[in-house]
GUVEXLO-995907 format. One record per residue: residue in three letters; x, y, z of N, C-alpha, C, O in turn; residue number from 1. Coordinates in pm, 1 decimal, decimal comma, always signed. Each point is the difference from the previous one (the first is absolute). Example, Ala and Ser with C-alpha at 12.3 -4.5 7.8 and 13.67 -1.06 7.14 Angstrom:
// GUVEXLO-995907
ATOM_resn_n_u_n_v_n_w_ca_u_ca_v_ca_w_c_u_c_v_c_w_o_u_o_v_o_w_resi
ATOM_Ala_+1319,0_-569,0_+780,0_-89,0_+119,0_+0,0_+90,0_+120,0_+0,0_+103,6_-1,9_+66,5_1
ATOM_Ser_-138,6_+106,9_-138,5_+82,0_+119,0_+6,0_-77,0_+109,0_+73,0_+50,9_+110,8_+16,9_2
// end
This chain:
// GUVEXLO-995907
ATOM_resn_n_u_n_v_n_w_ca_u_ca_v_ca_w_c_u_c_v_c_w_o_u_o_v_o_w_resi
ATOM_Met_+89,8_-123,3_+8,5_-68,7_+108,3_-40,8_+41,0_+124,2_+33,3_-80,9_+90,9_-18,4_1
ATOM_Lys_+226,2_-55,4_+79,2_+99,3_+106,5_+15,2_+53,1_+18,6_-138,4_+40,9_+112,5_-28,5_2
ATOM_Ser_-35,4_-210,3_-64,7_+94,6_-42,7_-97,5_-140,9_+86,2_-122,9_+35,1_+46,8_-108,3_3
ATOM_Lys_-142,6_-43,7_+142,4_-66,6_+50,3_-74,5_-43,2_+135,1_-22,1_-35,1_+60,4_-101,3_4
ATOM_Ile_+49,8_-19,6_+256,0_-35,6_+110,8_+62,8_+118,2_+68,0_-68,3_-23,9_+83,8_-87,0_5
ATOM_Gly_+154,7_-114,7_+121,0_+152,4_+40,5_-41,8_-38,1_+46,3_-178,3_+1,1_+109,3_-56,5_6
ATOM_Asp_-28,4_-230,3_+14,1_+17,1_-16,7_-194,9_-119,9_+143,3_-40,1_+26,3_+88,4_-81,6_7
ATOM_Leu_-164,3_-98,5_+167,5_-71,6_+119,2_-50,8_+61,2_+168,8_+33,8_-12,0_+101,9_-67,9_8
ATOM_Ile_+86,9_-127,1_+214,5_+13,4_+162,3_+13,4_+144,3_-7,7_-115,9_+8,5_+108,5_-57,5_9
ATOM_Ile_+73,3_-181,4_+23,8_+134,4_+31,5_-134,5_-102,1_+41,5_-72,8_-2,5_+121,9_-17,0_10
ATOM_Gln_-127,8_-215,6_-57,6_-19,7_+43,9_-118,7_-93,4_+149,7_+7,0_-11,6_+65,5_-103,5_11
ATOM_Val_-50,4_-19,7_+227,4_-94,2_+120,4_-12,4_+93,2_+99,2_-1,5_-39,0_+105,4_-50,4_12
ATOM_Ile_+188,4_-109,4_+104,7_+72,8_+102,1_+14,7_+104,7_+15,0_-157,0_+65,7_+94,6_-43,4_13
ATOM_Ser_-87,9_-225,7_-6,0_+37,5_+17,5_-172,8_-25,3_+81,3_-22,7_+68,9_+99,6_-21,9_14
ATOM_Val_-226,5_-120,2_+17,9_-128,6_+36,9_-78,9_+27,2_+168,2_+38,2_+20,9_+84,9_-86,6_15
ATOM_Met_-25,4_-60,9_+213,4_-4,4_+138,0_+33,3_+154,1_+92,3_-42,1_+29,4_+118,2_+18,2_16
ATOM_Ile_+45,2_-230,0_-79,3_+137,7_+107,5_-30,2_+7,0_+11,1_-125,2_+34,7_+102,4_-58,8_17
ATOM_Gly_-67,0_-206,2_+7,8_-76,4_+16,6_-172,7_-84,3_+101,7_-8,8_+32,5_+99,1_-65,4_18
ATOM_Val_-173,9_-107,6_+139,9_-85,1_+159,7_-0,1_+64,2_+125,2_-18,5_-22,1_+81,3_-89,7_19
ATOM_Phe_+140,2_-69,7_+224,7_+74,9_+100,3_+6,4_+82,9_+45,4_-96,0_+32,2_+111,4_-41,3_20
ATOM_Leu_+2,0_-251,1_+8,7_+125,0_+73,4_-122,0_-104,5_+44,7_-111,4_+28,6_+100,7_-64,8_21
ATOM_Gly_-134,2_-160,2_+40,4_-32,8_+50,8_-119,8_-74,2_+107,9_-14,8_-18,9_+42,5_-113,9_22
ATOM_Phe_-38,2_+23,5_+227,0_+28,0_+134,6_+40,2_+43,4_+67,3_-26,3_-43,7_+77,2_-85,3_23
ATOM_Ala_+192,2_-61,1_+160,2_+72,6_+41,6_-12,7_+83,1_+42,4_-128,6_+41,4_+115,5_-10,4_24
ATOM_Ile_-23,7_-187,9_-63,4_+19,6_-14,0_-213,7_-100,8_+36,1_-14,7_+32,4_+100,9_-62,5_25
ATOM_Thr_-165,5_-94,4_+67,7_-121,2_+107,5_-40,7_+23,5_+144,2_+10,4_+9,8_+88,5_-85,0_26
ATOM_Asn_-2,6_-90,0_+232,9_+18,6_+122,8_+57,6_+132,1_+91,9_-86,1_-30,2_+87,2_-81,4_27
ATOM_Trp_+138,9_-112,4_+104,9_+118,1_+53,7_-56,7_-23,5_-36,9_-204,0_+45,1_+94,8_-64,2_28
ATOM_Ser_-81,3_-165,3_+7,9_-39,6_+11,5_-120,6_-106,0_+156,2_-9,6_+20,4_+101,2_-67,0_29
ATOM_Glu_-117,6_-128,7_+147,7_-78,0_+122,7_-11,4_+83,9_+164,8_+15,4_+25,8_+66,7_-100,2_30
ATOM_Asn_-2,4_-34,6_+197,9_+67,7_+19,2_+58,3_+173,1_+106,4_-139,0_+47,6_+112,9_-12,1_31
ATOM_Gln_-30,4_-235,3_-43,2_+125,0_-24,4_-173,6_-70,5_+116,8_-83,7_+47,0_+111,2_-23,8_32
ATOM_Lys_-211,6_-179,6_-27,8_-64,1_+76,3_-72,6_-56,4_+142,7_+51,9_-27,5_+91,3_-77,9_33
ATOM_Glu_+16,6_-84,7_+187,4_-37,7_+165,7_+23,5_+122,1_+85,0_+10,6_-3,3_+122,9_+6,6_34
ATOM_Thr_+134,9_-212,0_-4,9_+144,9_+108,2_+45,4_+2,8_-18,4_-136,7_+84,3_+88,1_-16,8_35
ATOM_Ser_-113,5_-143,9_-139,6_+13,1_+10,0_-125,6_-56,8_+76,3_-59,2_+37,8_+82,3_-83,5_36
ATOM_Lys_-148,1_-109,1_+130,0_-153,6_+154,1_-35,2_+29,5_+144,9_+77,0_-64,3_+98,7_-35,6_37
ATOM_Tyr_+144,1_-90,6_+121,5_+19,0_+131,6_+61,9_+123,8_+44,6_-54,2_+20,5_+120,6_-13,8_38
ATOM_Asn_+72,9_-214,9_-21,7_+124,4_+68,8_-88,9_-39,4_+36,9_-145,0_+57,0_+100,6_-42,1_39
ATOM_Ala_-136,6_-156,9_-36,6_-95,8_+51,1_-155,5_-34,4_+69,4_+85,1_+97,8_-5,9_+74,5_40
ATOM_Leu_-184,7_+86,5_-16,0_-74,5_+64,6_+14,1_+100,4_+152,7_-19,5_-6,7_+89,8_-84,0_41
ATOM_Leu_+116,5_-115,2_+227,0_+77,6_+95,8_-2,5_+96,0_+58,3_-95,6_+66,8_+103,2_+7,3_42
ATOM_Leu_-76,7_-202,0_-107,0_+66,4_-0,7_-134,6_-28,5_+68,0_-102,5_+79,5_+64,8_-68,0_43
ATOM_Asn_-262,3_-83,2_+42,7_-37,1_+30,8_-84,4_-59,8_+156,4_+64,6_-54,9_+76,9_-79,0_44
ATOM_Ile_+65,8_-49,0_+184,1_-64,7_+118,2_+60,7_+128,0_+117,0_-32,8_-14,8_+111,7_-49,6_45
ATOM_Thr_+153,2_-182,4_+98,4_+153,3_+105,1_-15,5_-22,6_-27,0_-141,2_+32,2_+115,7_-26,9_46
ATOM_Ser_-57,2_-162,0_-80,6_+56,8_-31,8_-113,9_-167,9_+127,0_-54,0_+59,9_+40,4_-99,7_47
ATOM_Glu_-135,9_+2,6_+95,4_-167,2_+48,9_+20,3_+51,5_+144,2_+5,6_-25,1_+84,8_-85,6_48
ATOM_Ile_+101,9_-65,2_+198,2_+67,0_+161,8_+76,6_+86,7_+55,8_-116,4_-5,8_+112,0_-50,6_49
ATOM_Lys_+96,4_-227,4_+16,6_+128,0_+16,0_-78,8_-88,8_+19,1_-149,8_+49,0_+107,7_-33,9_50
ATOM_Ala_-99,2_-125,4_-22,9_-57,9_+26,1_-116,5_-74,7_+174,5_+17,3_+25,4_+95,6_-73,4_51
ATOM_Asn_-126,3_-97,5_+200,5_-39,0_+127,6_-4,3_+83,2_+63,3_+32,4_-55,8_+109,6_-4,9_52
ATOM_Gln_+205,0_-79,9_+53,6_+76,3_+81,7_+4,8_+88,0_+36,8_-120,1_+52,6_+105,0_-37,0_53
ATOM_Ala_-56,3_-234,7_-11,5_+67,2_+80,5_-191,3_-103,9_+90,2_-61,5_+36,2_+95,9_-68,2_54
ATOM_Lys_-158,7_-121,0_+88,2_-109,6_+72,9_-104,4_+25,3_+101,8_+83,4_-25,4_+89,9_-80,3_55
ATOM_Ile_+64,9_-15,6_+209,2_-27,5_+84,4_+27,6_+137,7_+132,0_-57,0_-13,2_+118,5_-30,6_56
ATOM_Asp_+146,6_-214,5_+36,7_+143,9_+27,4_-27,0_-51,4_-4,2_-184,3_+84,8_+43,5_-77,8_57
ATOM_Gln_-179,2_-79,6_+35,1_-14,0_+45,8_-194,4_-42,0_+111,4_-0,6_+54,5_+67,1_-87,7_58
ATOM_Val_-159,3_+9,3_+170,4_-51,1_+77,9_-26,4_+50,5_+173,6_+100,6_-0,1_+118,5_-33,3_59
ATOM_Ile_+30,2_-179,8_+139,2_+23,5_+121,7_+136,9_+109,5_+148,6_-112,5_-9,7_+122,7_+4,0_60
ATOM_Gly_+102,4_-215,0_-89,8_+78,3_+153,1_-49,5_-93,3_+75,7_-94,1_+1,3_+121,3_-20,5_61
ATOM_Tyr_-108,0_-241,1_-50,2_-90,3_+132,6_-139,0_-71,5_+98,4_+114,5_+15,2_+122,1_+2,9_62
ATOM_His_-117,6_-219,8_+115,8_-53,2_+132,0_+93,9_+93,4_+93,2_+62,7_-44,5_+106,9_+41,8_63
ATOM_Lys_+203,0_-141,9_-26,9_+27,5_+109,9_+36,9_+46,2_+140,5_-104,0_+17,5_+120,7_+16,5_64
ATOM_Met_-12,1_-202,0_-109,9_+33,5_+121,9_-120,6_-146,6_+63,9_-59,5_+4,2_+106,4_-61,8_65
ATOM_Leu_-108,2_-162,5_+79,0_-133,4_+52,1_-25,0_-9,2_+95,2_+113,0_-17,2_+118,9_-26,9_66
ATOM_Lys_+27,7_-161,6_+165,4_+16,7_+117,5_+87,2_+49,2_+106,0_-27,4_-76,4_+96,5_+3,7_67
ATOM_Asp_+210,5_-74,0_-38,7_+101,8_+90,0_+2,6_-30,4_+79,2_-156,8_+19,5_+120,7_-14,7_68
ATOM_Ser_-62,3_-197,3_-79,9_-38,8_+81,1_-103,5_-140,2_+71,5_-10,1_-22,1_+69,8_-98,9_69
ATOM_Thr_-65,3_-82,9_+188,5_-53,0_+49,6_-3,0_-68,2_+112,8_+107,6_-98,8_+72,7_-10,1_70
ATOM_Lys_+204,3_-94,1_+123,8_+23,1_+108,6_+44,7_+54,9_+132,4_-69,0_-45,6_+112,5_+20,2_71
ATOM_Tyr_+175,5_-151,8_-124,5_+73,9_+51,3_-38,4_-60,8_+117,1_-112,6_+38,1_+109,5_-41,4_72
ATOM_Tyr_-168,8_-211,0_+15,3_-103,9_+100,0_-117,3_-97,3_+96,2_+114,1_-54,6_+107,0_-26,8_73
ATOM_Leu_+51,5_-190,8_+179,7_-91,3_+113,2_+38,2_+46,9_+140,5_+32,8_-73,3_+98,6_-6,9_74
ATOM_Asn_+242,5_-96,1_+55,2_+80,3_+63,1_+14,9_-23,9_+124,6_-106,9_-63,8_+104,9_+9,0_75
ATOM_Thr_+123,3_-148,9_-87,0_+1,1_+64,1_-143,9_-129,7_+121,6_-75,6_+6,4_+94,8_-78,2_76
ATOM_Lys_-115,8_-164,4_+154,6_-71,9_+29,5_-0,4_-51,7_+55,3_-170,4_-75,4_+96,4_-13,6_77
ATOM_Glu_+129,8_-174,7_-104,0_-66,8_+15,6_-97,8_-29,4_-164,0_-75,8_+62,0_-105,1_-16,3_78
ATOM_Phe_-182,2_+156,3_-11,5_-94,6_-119,8_-12,5_-56,1_+8,7_-137,7_-52,4_-103,7_-40,8_79
ATOM_Thr_+53,0_+224,0_-52,4_+7,4_-14,5_-102,1_+22,9_-125,2_-117,4_+103,2_-53,4_+40,5_80
ATOM_Asn_-135,7_-2,4_-134,3_-13,8_-120,1_-33,8_+64,8_-92,8_+42,9_+97,7_-62,5_-41,3_81
ATOM_Phe_-197,4_+55,4_+180,9_+122,5_-101,6_+110,0_-77,5_-174,7_-41,9_-108,9_-51,5_+25,4_82
ATOM_Lys_+230,4_+6,9_-98,2_-52,5_-158,1_-53,8_+153,4_-109,9_+31,1_+84,4_-41,6_-79,4_83
ATOM_Pro_-99,6_+22,2_+231,7_+143,4_-50,4_+88,3_+4,0_-112,7_-94,7_-86,4_-87,7_+1,1_84
ATOM_Ser_+218,2_+89,3_-110,1_+54,0_-149,7_-23,7_+49,7_-118,8_+91,6_+17,2_-110,2_-52,1_85
ATOM_Phe_+14,1_+135,0_+230,4_+9,9_-60,9_+50,6_-93,4_-61,5_+29,6_+16,7_-115,7_-38,6_86
ATOM_Phe_-118,2_+129,3_+91,8_-128,5_-63,8_+18,8_-52,1_-113,6_-39,5_-89,8_+17,4_-82,3_87
ATOM_Lys_+113,2_-139,1_+111,7_-35,0_-109,4_-32,0_-105,7_-109,0_+111,6_+21,2_-108,0_+55,1_88
ATOM_Gly_-113,9_+182,3_-58,5_-77,9_-24,7_+124,8_+51,3_+1,0_+128,7_+114,4_+38,9_+23,4_89
ATOM_Val_-175,7_-71,0_+44,8_+13,2_-17,1_+182,2_+106,7_-109,4_+38,9_+92,7_-27,8_+76,0_90
ATOM_Asn_-180,5_-19,9_-194,7_+127,7_-151,6_+50,8_-30,7_-95,3_+157,6_+76,6_-87,2_+41,0_91
ATOM_Thr_-180,1_+121,6_+15,1_-7,0_-90,5_+150,8_+8,1_-118,3_-27,7_+1,5_-39,3_-116,6_92
ATOM_Leu_+5,0_-39,2_+219,9_+44,7_-165,2_+2,1_-182,5_-10,9_+68,4_-85,7_+80,8_+35,5_93
ATOM_Ser_+98,6_-229,3_-46,2_-84,8_-87,5_+71,7_+121,1_-125,9_+57,3_+115,0_-14,2_-41,7_94
ATOM_Phe_-167,0_-44,8_+120,1_+104,3_-56,5_+92,0_-46,8_-133,5_+7,9_-122,3_-8,9_+10,7_95
ATOM_Asn_+213,6_-143,1_-14,0_-54,2_-118,6_-24,4_-11,1_-32,3_+200,3_+70,0_+43,9_+91,3_96
ATOM_Asn_-168,0_-120,4_-91,1_-27,8_-29,7_+148,6_-69,3_-133,3_+50,5_-51,1_-31,5_+107,5_97
ATOM_Ser_+74,7_-51,5_-259,9_-59,5_-83,7_-2,9_+23,1_-201,6_+144,9_-65,0_-86,7_+58,5_98
ATOM_Ala_+257,3_+154,7_-96,8_+47,7_-107,6_+106,8_-42,9_+47,8_+182,9_-13,4_-83,7_+89,2_99
ATOM_Tyr_-1,3_+233,7_-70,3_-68,0_+36,8_+118,8_-133,4_-30,8_+31,3_-36,4_-23,2_+115,3_100
ATOM_Gln_-44,8_+21,9_-222,1_-135,8_-21,1_-1,1_+21,6_-173,4_+71,0_-46,6_-21,5_+111,9_101
ATOM_Thr_+93,0_-50,6_-160,6_+12,1_-145,5_-3,7_+40,3_-66,7_+115,4_-34,5_-109,7_+43,9_102
ATOM_Gly_+150,5_+232,5_+18,7_+41,4_-59,8_+87,8_-106,2_+48,6_+149,9_+12,6_-57,4_+108,1_103
ATOM_Ile_-118,3_+177,4_-133,4_-80,6_-1,4_+90,5_-117,4_-84,1_-15,6_-48,6_-52,1_+100,3_104
ATOM_Gln_+1,4_+34,6_-207,0_-116,6_-134,8_-35,8_+24,1_-137,8_+24,7_-83,9_-88,5_-16,5_105
ATOM_Thr_+224,3_+68,9_+64,5_+71,3_-111,5_+38,8_-3,7_-26,8_+135,2_+0,6_-107,1_+60,7_106
ATOM_Gly_-4,9_+230,4_-20,8_+17,2_+30,3_+153,7_+172,9_+8,6_+23,4_+38,2_+52,4_+104,6_107
ATOM_Leu_+74,1_-108,8_-211,5_+103,1_-26,8_+53,9_+67,1_+135,7_+39,9_+91,3_+0,5_+82,6_108
ATOM_Leu_-136,6_+114,6_-141,0_+99,4_+143,3_+36,4_-11,1_-37,0_+170,1_+104,4_+10,1_+64,4_109
ATOM_Asn_-217,3_-48,3_-0,4_-36,4_+8,3_+162,1_+120,1_-68,2_+70,7_+27,5_+31,7_+115,7_110
ATOM_Thr_+46,4_-127,2_-184,8_+99,0_-124,4_+42,2_+160,8_+136,0_-5,6_+97,1_-3,4_+75,6_111
ATOM_Met_-119,9_+96,7_-178,7_+116,8_+56,5_+55,7_+8,5_+58,1_+108,2_-91,1_+20,4_+80,2_112
ATOM_Glu_+248,0_+21,8_-69,3_+25,8_+122,1_+131,4_-74,1_+140,6_+18,8_-20,0_+77,3_-93,7_113
ATOM_Leu_-8,4_-59,8_+191,8_-65,9_+103,7_+22,7_+75,9_+120,6_-87,0_-91,9_+77,6_-26,2_114
ATOM_Glu_+189,8_-35,0_-19,6_+101,5_+113,8_-13,4_-15,4_-53,0_-123,5_-78,0_+75,0_-58,7_115
ATOM_Lys_+114,3_-175,3_-21,6_-75,0_-33,4_-177,5_-117,6_+38,2_-49,0_-13,7_+54,3_-109,6_116
ATOM_Val_-106,1_-89,4_+214,0_-113,1_-4,8_-74,7_-8,5_+151,8_+54,2_-100,8_+25,4_-66,0_117
ATOM_Gln_+124,0_+84,2_+127,2_-27,8_+117,9_+9,1_+106,1_+70,6_-120,0_-56,6_+83,9_-70,1_118
ATOM_Ala_+156,8_-100,6_+48,9_+75,2_+41,8_-137,3_-45,2_+26,2_-120,5_-3,0_+99,7_-72,1_119
ATOM_Ile_-46,1_-255,1_+61,3_-69,8_-79,1_-155,8_-115,0_+97,9_+23,3_-15,7_+89,8_-82,8_120
ATOM_Asn_-92,3_-101,8_+221,9_-166,9_+102,3_-26,9_+50,4_+129,9_-44,2_-71,2_+58,9_-81,4_121
ATOM_Asp_+180,1_-2,0_+118,6_+42,5_+162,3_-5,0_+32,0_+30,5_-194,2_-39,7_+75,9_-88,4_122
ATOM_Val_+101,9_-150,9_+99,4_+12,5_+6,2_-169,5_-88,8_-31,2_-67,9_+10,4_+73,5_-98,2_123
ATOM_Tyr_-109,2_-147,7_+82,6_-124,6_+1,3_-33,5_-83,2_+93,8_+8,3_-56,6_+57,1_-93,3_124
ATOM_Thr_+45,0_-35,4_+221,8_-109,9_+123,4_-8,8_+77,7_+136,9_-69,9_-40,0_+81,3_-83,3_125
ATOM_Lys_+128,1_-90,4_+133,2_+101,0_+144,9_-86,5_-54,0_-21,0_-172,1_-37,1_+100,6_-60,5_126
ATOM_Gln_+36,9_-210,4_+4,2_+0,5_-10,6_-69,2_-160,0_+57,4_-82,4_-20,2_+81,2_-90,3_127
ATOM_Arg_-60,6_-157,5_+162,5_-151,1_+22,2_-23,9_+11,4_+119,3_+25,0_-75,3_+54,4_-80,7_128
ATOM_Ser_+127,7_+31,1_+149,2_-35,4_+155,2_+60,3_+43,9_+60,0_-175,8_-86,4_+53,2_-69,6_129
ATOM_Tyr_+212,6_-71,1_+25,9_+51,1_+27,8_-127,2_-86,6_+2,8_-99,0_-11,2_+91,0_-82,1_130
ATOM_Glu_-93,2_-255,6_+91,0_-62,3_+33,0_-138,8_-131,0_+98,2_+11,3_-44,0_+78,8_-83,8_131
ATOM_Glu_-3,2_-109,7_+214,5_-126,2_+69,9_+17,7_+50,9_+155,9_-29,7_-83,2_+67,5_-60,8_132
ATOM_Phe_+208,0_-0,7_+95,0_+32,1_+132,4_-67,6_-4,2_+26,9_-124,7_-34,8_+108,7_-46,1_133
ATOM_Ala_+77,5_-226,1_-31,3_+22,9_+3,6_-115,1_-149,1_+22,4_-101,6_-26,1_+74,9_-94,1_134
ATOM_Asn_-44,0_-171,4_+161,4_-121,8_+37,7_-53,9_-107,6_+121,4_+20,2_-102,3_+52,8_-43,7_135
ATOM_Val_+195,0_-49,6_+134,5_-125,8_+206,4_+56,1_+117,7_+77,4_-118,5_-49,5_+89,1_-69,0_136
ATOM_Leu_+181,0_-117,4_+48,6_+67,9_+97,8_-48,5_-72,2_-22,9_-159,5_-32,0_+94,4_-72,1_137
ATOM_Leu_+15,9_-229,8_+38,3_-35,2_+0,9_-172,3_-152,6_+72,9_+6,1_-33,4_+74,7_-91,8_138
ATOM_Ser_-30,8_-93,6_+172,9_-159,1_+46,2_+5,7_-24,6_+176,6_+22,2_-100,7_+68,0_-20,1_139
ATOM_Gly_+234,6_-30,5_+68,6_-5,6_+169,0_-29,8_+47,4_+5,1_-106,4_-53,8_+81,7_-74,7_140
ATOM_Leu_+153,1_-149,1_+26,3_+50,4_+59,6_-146,2_-115,6_-12,8_-103,9_-16,1_+88,1_-84,5_141
ATOM_Ile_-76,0_-214,1_+91,7_-76,5_-58,8_-110,6_-87,1_+154,3_+16,3_-0,2_+70,7_-100,8_142
ATOM_Thr_-64,3_-24,7_+211,2_-107,3_+78,8_+9,4_+82,8_+178,4_-18,6_-39,0_+99,0_+61,9_143
ATOM_Met_+157,9_-101,0_-163,7_+66,3_+137,7_+39,0_-80,5_+26,0_-137,3_-57,7_-83,9_-69,2_144
ATOM_Asp_+71,5_+247,4_+44,6_-13,6_+34,7_-143,9_+98,1_+14,9_-103,1_+59,7_+106,3_-17,2_145
ATOM_Phe_-42,9_-196,7_-43,7_+109,7_+27,7_-79,1_-5,0_+68,7_-146,7_+22,0_-55,9_-107,5_146
ATOM_Asp_-64,6_+223,1_+135,5_-15,4_+65,0_-121,7_+190,9_+74,4_-40,1_+102,3_-18,6_+65,9_147
ATOM_Glu_-118,5_+90,7_-179,8_+104,0_+67,8_-0,4_+21,1_+167,0_+73,4_+57,8_+93,9_-54,7_148
ATOM_Ser_-94,3_-93,4_+131,4_+12,8_+102,3_+81,0_+163,6_+25,7_+98,5_+73,1_-95,5_+26,2_149
ATOM_Glu_-59,0_+158,8_-7,6_+110,1_+58,0_+93,1_-39,7_-88,1_+133,4_+66,6_-96,7_+37,0_150
ATOM_Lys_-184,4_+144,0_+29,2_-67,5_-7,4_+136,1_-23,1_-122,8_-22,6_+40,8_-55,0_+102,3_151
ATOM_Ser_-81,2_-26,0_-172,7_-21,2_-152,5_+25,4_+134,1_-104,1_-39,7_-5,0_-121,9_+16,6_152
ATOM_Ala_+140,0_+204,5_-79,2_+123,5_-53,0_-31,3_+50,1_+0,7_+161,1_+15,0_-114,8_+41,7_153
ATOM_Gln_+15,4_+224,7_+62,2_+17,7_+59,2_+87,9_-60,8_-126,3_+146,9_+65,0_-53,9_+89,5_154
ATOM_Lys_-191,0_+48,3_-119,4_-87,7_-99,8_+95,8_+70,5_-151,2_-10,8_+46,3_-42,4_+105,9_155
ATOM_Ile_-34,5_-38,3_-217,2_+37,5_-92,3_-86,9_+152,5_+7,8_+109,6_+23,8_-102,6_+63,6_156
ATOM_Ala_+53,2_+199,2_-49,7_+127,0_-13,8_-1,7_+8,2_+18,4_+154,5_+81,2_-56,7_+73,1_157
ATOM_Thr_-152,5_+121,8_-44,5_-15,9_+7,8_+166,1_-25,3_-127,0_+78,0_+42,2_-41,4_+107,9_158
ATOM_Phe_-133,1_-10,8_-207,2_-79,2_-128,1_+72,2_+127,9_-116,6_-3,9_+39,4_-68,3_+94,4_159
ATOM_Leu_+7,5_+69,5_-225,3_+123,9_-117,1_+10,8_+99,4_+56,1_+47,2_+76,5_-94,9_+16,8_160
ATOM_Ser_-8,5_+212,3_+26,7_+106,3_-3,9_+67,7_-87,6_-19,0_+159,0_+80,9_-64,4_+66,9_161
ATOM_Ile_-164,3_+81,6_-7,7_-58,3_-36,2_+181,0_+10,5_-137,6_-15,6_+62,7_-64,9_+83,6_162
ATOM_Ser_-130,6_-4,3_-207,0_-63,7_-167,6_+27,2_+145,0_-87,8_-26,7_+15,5_-101,5_+67,7_163
ATOM_Met_+83,7_+137,8_-159,9_+117,7_-35,8_-43,5_+89,3_-48,8_+149,8_+34,0_-109,5_+44,9_164
ATOM_Thr_-10,5_+319,2_+24,6_+49,7_-56,0_+130,9_-51,5_-96,7_+87,3_+73,6_-80,6_+57,0_165
ATOM_Asp_-206,8_+83,5_-41,4_-51,6_-68,4_+98,4_-1,8_-149,9_-62,6_-4,6_-89,4_+84,5_166
ATOM_Ile_+7,3_+54,1_-204,4_+47,1_-107,9_-35,8_+167,9_-59,0_+28,7_+21,1_-110,4_+50,3_167
ATOM_Val_+81,7_+199,5_-89,4_+125,9_-55,0_+29,6_+27,0_+15,1_+126,6_+121,8_-13,6_+11,6_168
ATOM_Ile_-177,0_+37,5_+104,3_-3,4_-0,8_+167,1_-59,8_-92,6_+31,0_+7,8_-32,5_+118,5_169
ATOM_Lys_-98,5_-54,9_-217,2_-67,6_-111,5_+75,5_+60,4_-115,3_-45,2_-26,2_-101,9_+63,9_170
ATOM_Glu_+128,9_+88,9_-194,2_+64,2_-72,7_-90,3_+127,0_+7,7_+127,8_+28,3_-106,3_+55,2_171
ATOM_Glu_+47,3_+238,8_-10,8_+104,8_-46,0_+70,2_-16,7_-42,2_+134,8_+102,6_-8,6_+67,3_172
ATOM_Gln_-207,9_-18,5_-16,4_-27,6_-15,2_+108,8_-51,4_-165,0_-3,0_+24,2_-81,9_+88,6_173
ATOM_Leu_-101,6_+56,3_-215,1_+3,3_-156,5_-10,9_+152,9_-62,0_-49,5_+36,2_-106,8_+49,4_174
ATOM_Leu_+19,4_+151,1_-111,9_+142,8_-30,8_+3,1_+53,4_-26,7_+135,5_+20,7_-115,1_+38,4_175
ATOM_Gln_+0,6_+213,6_+30,5_+79,1_-32,4_+173,3_-60,5_-117,4_+37,6_+59,4_-103,0_+31,9_176
ATOM_Asn_-242,3_+128,7_-38,2_-63,4_-86,1_+89,7_+20,1_-177,9_-66,7_-11,3_-106,5_+60,6_177
ATOM_Ile_+42,5_+132,2_-197,6_+24,0_-178,7_-23,8_+122,7_+5,0_+6,5_+18,4_-121,2_-10,8_178
ATOM_Asp_+114,2_+176,0_+22,6_+130,0_-12,1_+24,5_-9,9_-103,6_+172,6_+40,7_-112,1_+30,5_179
ATOM_His_-132,6_+246,2_+64,7_-11,9_-53,3_+99,6_-69,2_-119,0_+74,1_+23,9_-57,1_+106,4_180
ATOM_Thr_-124,4_+40,9_-209,2_-28,7_-166,5_-5,7_+63,2_-132,4_-13,6_-9,0_-98,1_+73,8_181
ATOM_Leu_+89,6_+119,0_-207,7_+42,4_-71,8_-42,7_+117,9_-29,7_+45,3_+45,5_-110,0_-31,5_182
ATOM_Ser_+50,0_+217,3_+133,3_+71,3_-84,3_+110,0_-62,5_+4,1_+128,3_+39,3_+83,3_+81,7_183
ATOM_Ile_-130,3_-161,3_-53,7_-74,7_-56,7_+80,4_-42,0_-110,7_-59,8_+9,8_-116,2_+39,4_184
ATOM_Ile_-47,2_+149,4_-116,4_+2,7_-161,8_-59,6_+107,4_-104,1_-49,4_-3,6_-112,8_+49,0_185
ATOM_Glu_+73,5_+135,7_-118,1_+135,9_-65,9_+2,9_+132,0_-6,7_+74,9_+89,2_-75,5_-38,8_186
// end
């Protein structure tokens, strides 16, 4: 009878060890999958932020030139035959945010360290603010009176000068914020 109880205890212990090892391996495997998803999300967000940074780098020079050129025309007060050849549209940007949205929707963004989450949220909030300002700028420009008068030309130049000043400020702040965020992430 004692040998049957001993055999039963050995079998129960063996089964318990097997179940425990099974749970441990499954848990380890799940952690590896989550870590892999986390790393992929971080890589995708970093790539997305860098792509948005490159977009800003491509247009900020044009916006500075547009700001300076319109200020120059406003200072000369010469608006007869004002047809600026330097103006090629406002060239405001739309930013990518699919990796960020994926992080929010999957909940993986919540698994990041708080400092990273705050920095990433700050970049995307500033990008959204830039896009909203750009939409207001375009709406204002579209509603302007584009006739041949000096007053109309001066009004357009004033609008562009002020708007491009704000756009450049927003782009410079966004570039600084992106650099800060990338230093935290990487």
